Each structure stands twice: as structure tokens, then as C-alpha cells.
N, C-alpha and C positions, 0 to 999 in steps of 0.2 A: 547423417543420412541426407541424401539429396533428392529433392522433389523437382523433376524436370517437367516443364510446361509444354503444351501444344504450341506449334509455331504460329498458329492463328490466334493466340491468346491476346486479349485486349487489355488496356490499362485497368478497366473496371474489373475484369476477370482476375487480374493480378492482385488488386486491392481486396477483392472478395476472398481469394485463396489465402492471402496473408492474414486476414481477419479470422478465417476458419482455423488456421494453424495456431494463431495466438490464443485461441480458446481451448486448445487441447491440453489436458492435465499432464500429459507426459512430456511436454516441452516446458523447460524451466524458463521463467521470465525474470530478467534482471535488467534494470535500467542502465547500469554501468557495464554490463556484459551481455549484449543481445544474443539470444539463442536462435533467432530467425534472421538470417541474412539473405537478402535478395541479390542475386548475381545475374546481371543481364548478359545476353549472348555476346554483346560487344566487349564488355569487361572480361568475360571468360576468354575471348579470342586474344585480347591484348595480354592477359596474364599468361596464356599458353605461349604466345610469341616471345614474350620477355624471358620465359624460362628455357625455351628450346632454341631461341634465336632464329626461328623459321616462321615466316608469314604465310601460313597455309591458306588464309583467306585470299591473298593475291594469287596464289598458285591455283586454287580451285575455282576462283571467280565468284565464290559465295561463302557465306558463313554457315557451316552445317551445325553449329552448336545451338543449344536451346537456352532460353531463360530458365533460371532455376532458383529454388530456395534451398539454402544450406541450413539445416536445422540440427540442433544439439539435443539429444534425448536425455531426460533426467536420469541420474544414476540408478534409481530403483527400477527403471524399465529397461536397463541395458543388458538384458539377457537375449539369447538368440531367439527364444520362443516369443518373447514380447516384441522384439524388433520385427519379426516376421508378421505378427498380427498388426502392428502399426503400419508396416509396409502395405499390407493388404487393404487396410482401412483408408489410407491416404491415396491409394491408387484409384479408388472409386470416386474421388472428388472430380467434378466436372472441370475440363480443360487441363487436367493433369495427364501428361504423357507417360511418365514412368517414375517410380520411386526406387532408389537404389541404395544399398548398403552392402558391406562385405561381411557375411556371416562368420567366416573363419577368423576374421580380425576381431570381431566382437567376442567370440569364444576364447580366443587367445588372450585378450585383455582381461576378461573375467577370470580366466584360469590363473594368469600371472598375478592379478590383484589378490586372489585368495591365498596364493603362496606367500606373497609379500606380507599380507596381513598376519598370517601365522608366524612368520619369521619376526616381524616387528613386535607382535604380542609377546613372543618369547624373550626377545631382547628387552622389552619394556619391563617385564616381570623381574628379570635378572637385575636390571638397573635400579628398579624400585627397591628391591631387597637390599642391594648394596648401599643405596642412599639411606635407607632406614637404619641400617647397621652403623654407617659412618656418622649420621646425625646423632644417634643414640650414644655412641662412644664419645663423640666430641663434646656433647652436653655433659656427660658424666665427668669427663676430664675437667671441663670448665667449672663445674660445681664442686669438684674435689678441693679446689683452693678456697671455696666458700664454706666448707663444712664446719669450721669453728665459728664462723659468724652465725650460721644456722643454729648451732648448739647454744651460742651466747643468747640469741633471741629467745630460744626455748627456755633457758634458765631464768631469764628475767620475767617470765610469765606470758610471753606473747602466744596468742592462740595459733593453732596449726594453720588455719586459713590465712591469717595475717602474715605468717612466715612464707607460705607457699605462693601467695598471689603475685608479689613483685617478680619472682623468678619466672613464673608461668607467663605473665604478661610480657616480660622481656623476650622470652623464647618465642612467643606467638608473633611478636613484631618482627623478630629476626627471620622467622619462618615465612612471614608475609613478604618481606623484602627479598628473600631467596626465591620465593615463587614468582615474584615480579621479574627478577633478573632472568630466571629460567624461561619465562614466557617471552621476554624480549629476545633472548638468544634463539628461541624456537622460531619466532617471527622473522628474525634476520635470516635464519637458515632457510625458511620457506621462500623468502624473497630471492635469496641467492640461488636456490634450486630452480626457481622460475626463469632466471637468466641463463642457467646452464642447460636446462632440458626444455626443448621446444614443445610448446602447446601443453605444458604441464599445468598451467593456470586454468586450462579448460576443465580440469577435474574439480568439481565443486566440493571443497572441504570446509566450507564456512562453519556449519554447525558442529562438525567434528573438532575443529581447531578451537572453537569457543569452549566446548566441553573440556578439551585438554587443558586450556589455560585455566579454567575454573578448578580442575582437578589439581593442577600444579599449586595453585594458591591454597586450596583446601589442605592438601597433603603437607605443604610447608608449615602451615599453622598447627594442624593436628599433631603431626609427628613431633615438632618442636615442643609443643605444650605437653603432650603425653610423656615424652622422654624426661622433660624437666620435672613434671609432677612425680614420676616414678623415682627419680634420683633423689629429690628433696625428701620425700617420704622415707626413703631408705636411710638417709642420714639422720632423720629425726628419730628413727627406731634404734640406731646404733648406740652402743655404750661408749663411754669416754675412751676406754682402752681400744675399742675397735676403730674409733676415729683416728687414733694415733697410728 
């Protein structure tokens, strides 16, 4: 969203408007990624000339552009209705000439984001089910070679908890390592996507990604430990003939 200022705006007016914008709850504030960017009319003219190769200021004899603030609205307010309300509110600020945004673009982004979310959710569920099945089968195969060791420990009087704990602990550690590797790969994929898709980093996914990293670590530990616990208990209940 762009907030264009009156041509008669003073430096004090600009500072006042910047302060007012920074206090709005619908504008995200991050020190490393400013959401309120001031663009002077001179900088705007230079940018336009560099992109088009035409110096319209020299042609017209004046700079018709205006000083402006380029602001990024927080994701939870990026609906067409909320943007319209924000536009109306900011237009009432003294020394503001016009507030502009593209409603169709906002609607298109939200529509595509919803579709992408549904598709990604479906893919995520399929991948998670596949991972659970693969991990479960892999652990069962790994413990198959240890079935006689488990029975030997049981025959010499080892308690069930004493037998199970080393296997569960080892599986939990492996699950943690797998979760860390998956998180690193996801982080690398995110950085690569930022280099391939322009302005993708403008989408604030900080909390979502942190939650996803936590889920990867949690799932790695829980699935590994649960599968191991189930497999070891199964071998403890088997008869000698079934073990063979």
C-alpha cells in the first residue's frame, strides 16, 4: 500500500506521519525488514528513469511525482475489506494526498494463497503418512536382527523397562537427528526459493516455519520412540518358535 503526501508537506509533517504509521497495529515492525519505507519524489523519479530509460523530469520541466510511504500490511489484515478500511483511515491523516492499493491483486493473492494452502496440506498429510509407514517398517526390520538379544535379556530376568529403554532412547536420538536434518533441508529450500522468486521474502512466515521445525523434531522423536516401543513389546510377547 502506498501513502502519497501533499506536495506542500514539510519535514516535520513527514516525521509526524511516519510516527503515526509506525503506531498502527496492522503494520508489522521488524528491525531487519522495515515495513514502512519512505520514498522521496526525487528517488521515485530516478527509479522510474532507470527502469524506463526516459527522463520525464527533463521533458516536463518539473517532477510531478509525490513523496510517499510504501507500507507493508500484516498478513492477518490482507483482505480486501480490511485493506479498504485501512485505506480510508490513512486517507484522513493530515497532509496525506492519497492512499492507493490494488484490490484485485489483494483478492487474487488471497485466493491463490488459500488454494496453495489446501494443496500443501494434502501433500503434507500424504508425506507424513508415508514417512510414518517407512519409519515404522525400517525400525521393525532393524529390531528383527535384535530379537534374540531381546529374548536373552528376558530369559536372564531383565525387567521389561530395562530391556525397552535402550532401544527407545536410541530411536529417539535417531528421530531427533532426522528432524534436525529435515529442518536444515527445509531452511535451505526456503533460502533457495527466496533467490528464485522475487519478493517472496516479503511474506512473513517466521512463526509458521518455527512451528514446522518444532513439529519435525517432535514427530521424529515421537514416531521413532513409539515404533520402537511397539516392536520391542511385540518381540517380548512372542514365543521362541515365533521368533524363529
